[in-house]
N, C-alpha and C positions, 0 to 999 in steps of 0.2 A: 220560421210555423208559421203554416198557412193559416192566414185570419177568417175567421167566419162569423156572420153576422147577425141575427137572427128578424124575422119579418112575417105581420099580418094588418087582415084590413083591419078596420073595426066592431064587425061583430060576431072576429076571430076567428069567420069559418076558413080563409086563407092562413093560411101559416106555410114558409120560407125561411130554408135561412140561403144568405147567399156566401161564395167562399171564393175571395180572394180578396185586391186589394181595387180600389174605385182610383181612374184614372183624373178623376175631374168631378166639379160641385158648381155647377150653372146656371143661375135667377135665369132661368129668362121670362124675359116681359112683353114678347112677341104677343098679336088679339089673339093669337088660336092657344099658346097655355094660358092667358086667361082666363078664357073660357072652358076649359078643361079644370082649370085647377080654381072657379069661381073666384079669383082674389089676382089678388097685384102683380104674381106670378107665380109661373112651375119653378119647382126646387127640386133638381134633378139631377142626382149624381149617375156614372158614363163612368162603364168597365168594359175595358178587352176580354182581359186576361180571366176575370171571373166569372164563377159559375151559378148554375141555379139550383137548391131545388124543393121540388113543393110537396115540404112534409102532410098540407093536409087539402085540400077544398080546389085542388088544381080545375073540379070540373065543374067550381062557382062562378071560374075567370071568362069576360067578357072581353072582345076585345076590338077596336074603334081605328081607323086607319080612314086620314082625310083623302080624298079623290084626286090626285093631281100630287100628293104631295109626299113630302116624310115624315107627316105626321101622325104620330100614332099612340093610342092607351093606352091599354091594361087595367079594369076596373071588376071589383068585386060584385055581380050580376043582386045580392039578394043588399050589400049595404052602401053600395055602387063608390066607394073606398078606391086609388089610387095602387096600382099594384109595379110591379116590372114586367117586361116587358123583352122580347131578344129584339134588335134591329140589321139589318144593314144584312140581311140574307143570317144572322149566327153570330157575326160576328162581335157586335155588341148590345148588352147588356144597357139597359135606362131602368133604372131606381127611381124613386117618387121617396121622395129623407122621410117624409112626412108618415111612409111604409115603415119606415126601422123603429123598432123597437128597441129601445134604449140608446144610448152615446155615440156620437162619431169624431172619430180620428183626426177627419177631415174638417179645412171650415171651407166655406163656399168659395169658387178658385175666380168669381166676375159676373155682374151680371153684364148678361148680351139682351140682342135688338132693344136697347138704348130709346133711340127713334121710335121703338110702341107704346112706350110704357103711356099706363092710365095720368091724367092730366094731376088729377088727385092722388098721388103714387111719390110728392114731390113732398122735403123739407119735414120727414116724420118728426124729426127728432124728438125736436117742442112738444110734441104732442103726450100728454100725463100715460104716464103706467104704469099699471093694474098692478094687484098681486091676485086677482080673483077676477068675479063678475063686477057689472056694477052693482054701488047697495042704495 
């Protein structure tokens, strides 16, 4: 049975569906992914055999590719949410994990580019975990 995974942007303008399985799930700590995510790492799923169907808002998507690199990202023009993109001449679908709606059946494969990890992103297990916003 072909697996389908729905996704969308924050404002709901862009909706999509991934058909197929993910090959890998990397948490990338390179400076480019940190800049693009505004966080400690990028969290991206990779699929060489999956396809994407844009259900709504494909015209609302912008893309950026850093000249001289393979680094590229797609995002909603309205809310800025990270969105899937096809790379390597159509051979690879890269899907930001946070753009998916619902649970995943794949856990992260590895932390990568850890030599570029932010100095504040270490030994975080002892930081308090709150169920909601701080009160």
